[in-house]
C-alpha positions as CSV (number, residue, x, y, z in Angstrom):
1,M,-27.3,-22.7,79.7
2,D,-27.6,-19.8,81.9
3,D,-23.9,-18.8,82.1
4,I,-21.4,-18.7,79.2
5,V,-17.7,-18.3,79.8
6,I,-15.8,-16.4,77.1
7,T,-12.0,-16.8,77.3
8,R,-9.8,-14.2,75.8
9,D,-6.1,-13.7,76.5
10,R,-6.3,-15.8,79.6
11,D,-8.8,-13.5,81.3
12,D,-12.0,-15.3,82.1
13,V,-15.2,-13.2,81.8
14,E,-18.6,-14.5,82.8
15,M,-21.6,-13.3,80.8
16,E,-25.2,-14.1,80.7
17,D,-27.2,-14.7,77.5
18,D,-28.9,-11.3,77.5
19,E,-25.5,-9.5,77.8
20,I,-24.1,-11.5,74.8
21,D,-27.2,-10.7,72.7
22,R,-26.8,-7.0,73.6
23,L,-23.1,-7.1,72.6
24,K,-23.9,-8.8,69.3
25,K,-26.5,-6.2,68.4
26,S,-24.1,-3.3,69.2
27,A,-21.2,-4.7,67.2
28,S,-20.9,-3.6,63.7
29,K,-19.8,-5.8,60.8
30,R,-16.9,-4.6,58.8
31,K,-16.6,-6.0,55.3
32,G,-15.1,-4.8,52.0
33,R,-15.1,-1.2,51.1
34,G,-17.2,-0.1,54.1
35,L,-14.1,-0.5,56.2
36,A,-12.6,2.6,54.6
37,R,-15.2,4.7,56.3
38,S,-14.6,3.3,59.7
39,E,-12.4,4.7,62.5
40,V,-9.8,2.0,61.9
41,L,-8.4,3.7,58.9
42,R,-8.6,7.3,60.2
43,G,-5.3,7.3,62.0
44,D,-2.3,9.5,62.0
45,F,-0.1,8.2,59.2
46,D,3.3,9.2,58.1
47,E,3.5,11.4,55.0
48,I,6.1,11.1,52.3
49,E,7.8,14.3,51.4
50,G,6.7,16.2,48.3
51,D,4.0,18.4,46.8
52,T,0.9,18.4,49.1
53,R,-1.6,19.8,46.6
54,P,-4.3,17.5,45.3
55,G,-3.3,16.2,41.9
56,G,0.3,17.1,42.5
57,P,3.2,14.6,42.1
58,Q,3.6,11.9,44.8
59,K,6.9,10.3,45.7
60,S,7.1,6.6,45.7
61,I,9.0,4.7,48.3
62,E,12.2,4.7,46.2
63,G,12.1,8.1,44.5
64,W,10.3,10.3,42.0
65,I,9.0,8.2,39.1
66,I,8.0,9.7,35.7
67,F,6.1,7.9,33.0
68,V,7.2,8.5,29.4
69,T,4.9,7.4,26.6
70,N,4.9,7.5,22.8
71,V,8.5,6.3,22.7
72,H,9.7,5.1,19.3
73,I,9.8,1.3,19.3
74,E,13.3,1.3,17.9
75,A,14.7,3.4,20.7
76,T,17.2,1.7,23.0
77,E,17.6,2.0,26.7
78,N,20.9,3.8,26.1
79,D,19.2,6.4,23.9
80,I,16.6,7.1,26.5
81,F,19.1,7.1,29.4
82,D,21.3,9.6,27.5
83,K,18.4,11.9,26.8
84,F,16.9,11.9,30.3
85,S,20.2,11.9,32.2
86,E,20.6,15.6,31.2
87,F,18.2,16.4,34.0
88,G,19.9,14.5,36.8
89,D,21.1,11.1,38.0
90,I,18.7,8.4,36.9
91,K,18.2,5.9,39.8
92,N,16.3,3.4,37.7
93,L,15.1,3.1,34.1
94,H,12.6,0.4,33.2
95,A,11.8,-0.2,29.5
96,N,9.4,-3.1,28.6
97,L,10.3,-5.0,25.5
98,D,7.8,-6.9,23.3
99,R,8.8,-10.6,23.6
100,R,7.8,-11.3,20.0
101,T,9.6,-8.5,18.2
102,G,12.3,-7.4,20.8
103,Y,11.4,-3.8,20.4
104,L,10.2,-1.3,23.0
105,K,6.5,-1.4,23.8
106,G,6.3,2.4,23.6
107,Y,6.6,3.5,27.2
108,V,9.3,3.8,29.9
109,C,9.4,4.4,33.6
110,I,12.3,6.6,34.8
111,E,13.1,7.1,38.5
112,Y,15.0,10.1,39.9
113,E,16.3,10.5,43.4
114,Q,15.5,14.3,43.6
115,Y,12.2,16.0,42.9
116,N,13.7,18.9,41.1
117,E,15.4,16.6,38.6
118,A,12.2,14.7,37.9
119,R,10.2,17.9,37.6
120,A,12.7,19.4,35.1
121,A,12.4,16.2,33.0
122,V,8.6,16.3,33.0
123,E,8.5,20.0,32.1
124,Q,11.2,20.0,29.4
125,M,10.7,16.7,27.8
126,N,6.9,16.7,27.5
127,D,5.9,17.2,23.8
128,E,9.6,17.1,22.8
129,D,10.6,15.3,19.5
130,F,12.5,12.1,20.1
131,L,13.4,9.9,17.1
132,G,10.6,11.4,15.1
133,Q,7.9,11.0,17.7
134,E,6.5,13.5,20.2
135,L,7.1,12.2,23.8
136,K,4.4,12.5,26.5
137,V,6.0,12.8,29.9
138,D,4.1,12.9,33.2
139,W,4.3,11.8,36.8
140,A,3.7,8.1,37.5
141,F,2.1,8.8,40.8
142,V,-0.1,11.7,41.7
143,R,-1.9,12.6,44.9
144,P,-5.7,12.0,44.9
145,G,-7.8,15.0,43.9
146,K,-8.4,17.1,40.8
147,K,-5.6,19.0,39.2
148,S,-6.6,22.3,37.6
149,S,-3.8,22.5,35.1
150,A,-4.1,23.7,31.6
151,K,-1.9,20.8,30.5
152,R,-4.4,18.2,31.5
153,K,-7.2,20.0,29.6
154,E,-5.0,20.1,26.5
155,R,-4.3,16.4,26.6
156,R,-8.0,15.6,26.9
157,R,-8.8,17.6,23.8
158,G,-6.9,15.1,21.7
159,R,-9.4,12.3,22.7
160,S,-12.4,11.6,20.6
161,P,-15.6,13.3,21.9
162,S,-18.2,11.3,23.6
163,P,-21.3,10.6,21.5
164,E,-24.0,13.1,21.8
165,T,-27.5,11.9,22.7
166,E,-30.4,13.6,21.0
């Protein structure tokens, strides 16, 4: 078996065994997460408009989505819609209900068309009282990277400290 014929896209190429061995050794295998470091994914991709700082809000394909937590379980979609529509036109409001009880699960996703409307809702409704509970409002999608905001540090303070090793 001195000559091997490799057929690709109807172009015939004749190669000898030593050439094939050389090509196999020079080829790199691409599997799993190692592919992310390859040249394949380092292209020029389209950017979605918005804040370009690391940790800043990121627009989804449809619009600007905010995530509201600590919503009272007896709140209705209409209550939430009325409260958050003060900041602009709500494109979509998604409130998950508990199948067993029929009440809200405690969080809501709200989508705005415009960045300024969503930003106003995040800034003004975060830590606001709504039906006796303090709402937590933040962006559903953020750009990768660290955000050096004082708000983030305050939120982390509320968590229980990690155990100290002695």
